[in-house]
C-alpha positions in Angstrom: 18.5 11.7 -14.2 15.3 13.4 -14.8 12.4 11.0 -13.3 10.4 9.3 -16.2 7.1 10.4 -16.7 4.0 8.0 -15.2 1.8 6.4 -18.0 -0.9 6.5 -16.8 -3.8 4.4 -18.7 -7.0 6.0 -19.0 -10.4 5.3 -20.7 -12.1 6.3 -24.2 -14.0 8.5 -20.4 -10.6 9.7 -19.7 -10.7 7.8 -16.2 -7.5 6.4 -14.7 -7.3 2.3 -15.9 -5.6 0.4 -13.3 -2.9 -2.0 -14.6 -4.3 -5.1 -13.8 -1.9 -7.9 -12.1 0.5 -10.1 -13.9 1.7 -13.0 -11.4 -1.7 -14.3 -9.5 0.3 -17.3 -7.8 -0.3 -18.3 -3.9 1.8 -19.1 -1.1 -0.9 -21.9 0.5 -0.1 -23.2 4.0 -0.6 -27.0 2.6 1.6 -26.6 -0.6 -1.2 -27.6 -2.9 -0.3 -24.1 -5.1 3.3 -24.9 -5.5 5.2 -22.6 -3.3 4.5 -23.8 0.2 4.6 -21.0 3.4 8.2 -21.9 3.4 10.3 -19.5 5.8 13.0 -18.0 4.3 12.0 -18.7 1.0 10.6 -16.2 -0.3 11.7 -11.9 -0.7 9.1 -9.4 -0.5 9.8 -6.5 -2.9 8.0 -3.8 -1.2 8.1 0.2 -1.8 7.3 3.0 1.3 6.2 5.2 -0.6 3.7 2.8 -2.5 1.0 2.5 -1.2 -0.1 -0.8 -2.3 2.9 -1.9 -0.9 2.8 -0.9 2.4 0.0 -3.4 3.3 2.3 -5.7 3.2 4.7 -4.2 5.2 2.0 -4.0 7.9 0.4 -7.0 7.9 4.1 -8.7 7.8 5.3 -6.8 11.0 1.9 -6.7 13.1 2.0 -10.7 12.2 5.4 -11.5 13.3 6.9 -12.8 9.8 10.1 -10.7 10.2 12.2 -13.7 10.5 9.9 -16.2 8.4 9.5 -13.5 4.7 12.6 -11.1 3.9 12.2 -7.8 3.0 13.2 -5.7 0.2 12.9 -2.3 -0.3 13.2 0.1 -3.6 14.7 3.6 -4.3 11.7 5.5 -4.3 12.7 7.4 -7.1 11.9 5.4 -10.5 14.7 5.7 -13.6 13.1 3.8 -16.7 14.1 0.8 -15.9 11.3 0.7 -13.2 12.3 -0.2 -9.0 15.5 -0.1 -7.9 17.9 -1.6 -5.3 20.3 1.8 -4.9 19.0 1.2 -1.5 21.6 -1.7 -0.7 25.6 -1.4 -1.3 26.3 -2.0 -4.8 23.0 -0.9 -6.2 21.9 -4.9 -5.9 19.7 -6.4 -3.3 21.4 -8.4 -1.5 19.4 -11.8 -1.6 18.4 -11.8 -5.0 21.6 -10.0 -6.4 19.1 -7.7 -8.9 19.5 -4.3 -10.1 15.9 -3.2 -10.6 12.3 -5.4 -10.2 12.0 -6.2 -13.6 15.0 -8.2 -13.8 12.8 -10.7 -11.6 10.1 -9.9 -13.6 11.9 -11.1 -17.1 13.1 -14.0 -15.8 9.8 -15.2 -14.5 7.5 -13.8 -17.9 10.8 -12.8 -20.7 7.9 -11.1 -23.0 6.5 -9.2 -19.9 6.1 -5.5 -21.8 4.2 -3.9 -18.8 4.4 -1.9 -16.0 6.3 -3.3 -13.3 5.0 -3.1 -9.7 5.5 -3.7 -5.9 4.2 -5.3 -3.8 6.1 -8.4 -5.2 7.1 -11.7 -3.7 10.3 -12.9 -5.4 10.8 -17.3 -4.9 14.7 -16.3 -3.5 15.8 -19.6 -4.7 14.8 -19.5 -8.3 14.2 -15.7 -8.6 11.4 -15.7 -10.2 8.0 -13.3 -9.5 5.6 -15.6 -7.5 3.0 -12.9 -7.2 2.2 -9.1 -7.5 -1.2 -9.0 -7.0 -1.5 -7.3 -4.2 -5.2 -7.9 -2.5 -4.1 -11.6 -2.6 -0.8 -10.7 -0.7 -1.9 -9.9 2.3 -5.0 -12.2 2.8 -2.8 -14.9 2.4 0.0 -13.7 4.8 -2.9 -13.5 7.4 -4.6 -17.4 6.3 -2.0 -19.3 4.6 1.2 -18.5 7.4 -0.8 -19.1 10.0 1.5 -21.8 12.0 4.5 -19.1 11.2 2.7 -16.6 13.1 3.5 -15.0 16.6 2.6 -16.1 19.2 0.0 -13.4 19.9 -0.6 -12.1 16.8 -3.6 -11.0 16.1 -6.3 -12.6 13.9 -6.5 -9.5 10.8 -9.5 -11.9 8.5 -11.5 -13.5 11.0 -13.8 -15.7 9.1 -17.3 -14.5 11.5 -16.1 -11.7 9.7 -15.0 -12.0 6.1 -18.1 -11.0 4.7 -17.9 -7.4 5.8 -14.0 -7.3 5.7 -14.2 -7.5 2.1 -17.6 -5.6 1.3 -15.7 -2.4 3.1 -12.9 -3.6 1.2 -14.5 -3.5 -2.3 -16.2 0.0 -1.6 -13.1 1.5 -0.2 -10.7 0.5 -3.0 -12.7 1.8 -5.7 -13.7 5.4 -4.1 -10.4 6.4 -1.6 -8.0 3.9 -2.4 -8.1 3.7 -6.2 -10.2 6.8 -6.1 -7.2 9.0 -5.2 -5.4 7.4 -8.6 -8.2 8.4 -10.7 -8.3 11.6 -9.5 -5.1 12.1 -9.8 -4.7 10.9 -13.0 -8.0 11.9 -14.8 -7.6 12.7 -18.6 -10.8 15.3 -18.5 -12.6 17.1 -16.6 -16.0 15.0 -15.8 -13.4 12.1 -15.0 -11.4 14.1 -12.7 -15.2 15.8 -11.2 -16.3 11.5 -10.3 -13.9 10.3 -9.2 -13.8 13.2 -6.4 -17.1 13.6 -6.3 -17.1 9.4 -5.8 -13.9 9.7 -3.2 -15.4 12.5 -0.9 -18.4 11.5 -0.3 -16.9 8.0 0.6 -14.7 9.7 3.1 -17.9 10.6 4.2 -19.4 7.7 5.1 -16.5 6.7 6.3 -16.5 9.0 9.0 -20.3 8.3 9.9 -19.5 4.7 10.2 -16.1 5.3 12.1 -18.4 7.8 14.7 -20.1 4.9 16.0 -17.0 2.3 16.3 -13.6 2.5 16.9 -12.5 0.2 13.2 -14.3 -0.1 10.6 -15.3 -3.4 11.7 -16.4 -2.9 15.2 -13.5 -2.7 17.8 -10.7 -4.9 16.9 -8.3 -3.8 13.8 -8.7 -5.5 11.1 -7.5 -5.9 6.9 -9.6 -3.2 5.9 -8.7 -0.8 8.5 -5.0 -1.5 7.3 -6.1 -1.2 3.7 -7.6 2.2 5.3 -4.9 3.5 6.5 -2.3 4.0 4.0 -3.7 6.1 1.8 -4.8 8.4 4.7 -1.6 8.5 5.8 -0.8 9.9 2.4 -3.5 12.4 1.9 -2.3 15.6 3.2 0.9 14.8 2.3 0.4 14.0 -1.7 -3.7 13.4 -2.6 -5.0 16.6 -1.0 -2.2 18.4 -4.0 -1.0 16.4 -5.9 -4.1 14.3 -7.0 -6.2 17.6 -6.8 -8.4 15.5 -4.0 -8.7 19.4 -2.3 -12.5 19.3 -0.9 -10.8 19.1 2.7 -7.5 17.8 3.9 -7.6 14.5 6.6 -6.5 17.4 9.4 -9.5 18.9 8.7 -11.9 15.6 9.3 -12.3 15.4 12.9 -13.4 11.3 12.7 -11.4 10.6 10.6 -8.2 12.3 11.5 -8.3 11.5 14.4 -9.1 7.0 13.5 -6.0 7.7 11.0 -3.7 8.3 14.6 -5.3 5.6 16.8 -3.8 3.7 14.0 -0.6 5.7 13.6 0.3 5.1 17.1 -0.5 1.7 16.7 2.9 -0.5 16.7 3.1 -1.2 13.0 1.4 1.0 11.6 3.8 4.7 12.5 7.1 2.8 12.7 6.3 2.0 8.8 5.2 5.3 6.7 8.4 7.0 5.3 6.9 10.9 4.5 10.5 11.4 3.3 10.3 8.3 0.9 6.3 9.5 0.1 7.1 12.4 -0.9 9.6 12.3 -3.1 8.3 9.1 -5.2 5.1 11.2 -5.6 6.7 14.2 -6.6 9.3 13.0 -8.3 8.4 10.7 -10.4 4.7 12.0 -11.9 6.8 14.6 -14.5 3.2 14.9 -16.3 1.6 16.2 -12.2 4.9 18.1 -10.7 7.3 18.7 -14.3 9.4 20.6 -12.0 10.1 18.0 -9.6 10.3 20.3 -6.6 9.0 18.8 -3.5 6.9 20.0 -1.2 8.7 21.1 2.3 5.2 19.9 4.3 2.8 19.5 5.7 3.5 19.5 9.2 3.7 15.6 10.6 3.6 16.6 15.1 -0.2 15.8 14.5 -0.1 12.3 14.2 1.5 11.8 17.2 -1.3 13.7 19.1 -3.7 12.5 21.4 -6.8 10.7 19.2 -8.8 9.5 21.9 -10.6 6.4 20.7 -10.9 4.5 22.8 -7.7 2.5 25.0 -4.6 2.2 24.3 -4.2 -1.1 22.9 -1.9 -4.1 24.0 1.8 -3.3 22.4 3.0 -5.6 20.1 6.7 -6.5 21.9 
């Protein structure tokens, strides 16, 4: 099978434009949205390759929501119909009974003609997509599902830090999370260089910030760290070469490299990373960037488990 070319949308200036999230309903603690936070009712559909979906996998794990919200993992390689459940027996998700995530999209909106994206939260009974609004999904896991968190779950979005977290997240999204895509899918040299300069200026600023404190918003892990981590963990394996983000590798940025290892070695982070899925997806799906489809063997991953030297080890989550 030849992977379809990812059709990136660009502006008149050649800048990558991300598709808006189509389904933005919210699951709420009191059910006032029509979607109550009810264990067993929903299925979280993710690709382990996707940084936006990876956030929700980490947060679900950190908060102990594994029994409350089911997890469906799609094949890292899409065909022309999008994300596939070929990793499951018979090529169907065992709970939703569908072969493609697109089936849930079209059940929710028969006229949907956009690109099917992950993560998506699907209502098991109706088979309809509740939300694919990736920034809000993790915030709602943190705030609306509190009654179902593990007793010792961390508060990833504490009220006292929300203004700071939101500000950091806005900068990180614009210049780093989405910035690597703005480099990789730029349609002009000028658009690429603008994105490249903004990316590395932001990484420099984050390195300076993290030289003074262990995590982005102080001495505790928050939503902001989860969001930055999913881009950093993919940086050397994918973004440095495939997306031309090649001023420095992450492993050549001492503060950010130590910070990323600190998170990787924290329960809930490293065990959710699948470098095989990550590399096969990016190099095997973006035919316009990698026509041969060859997946690199590197980089050497052994450095992720080396000592990071950033404070005392976190209390382990059982």
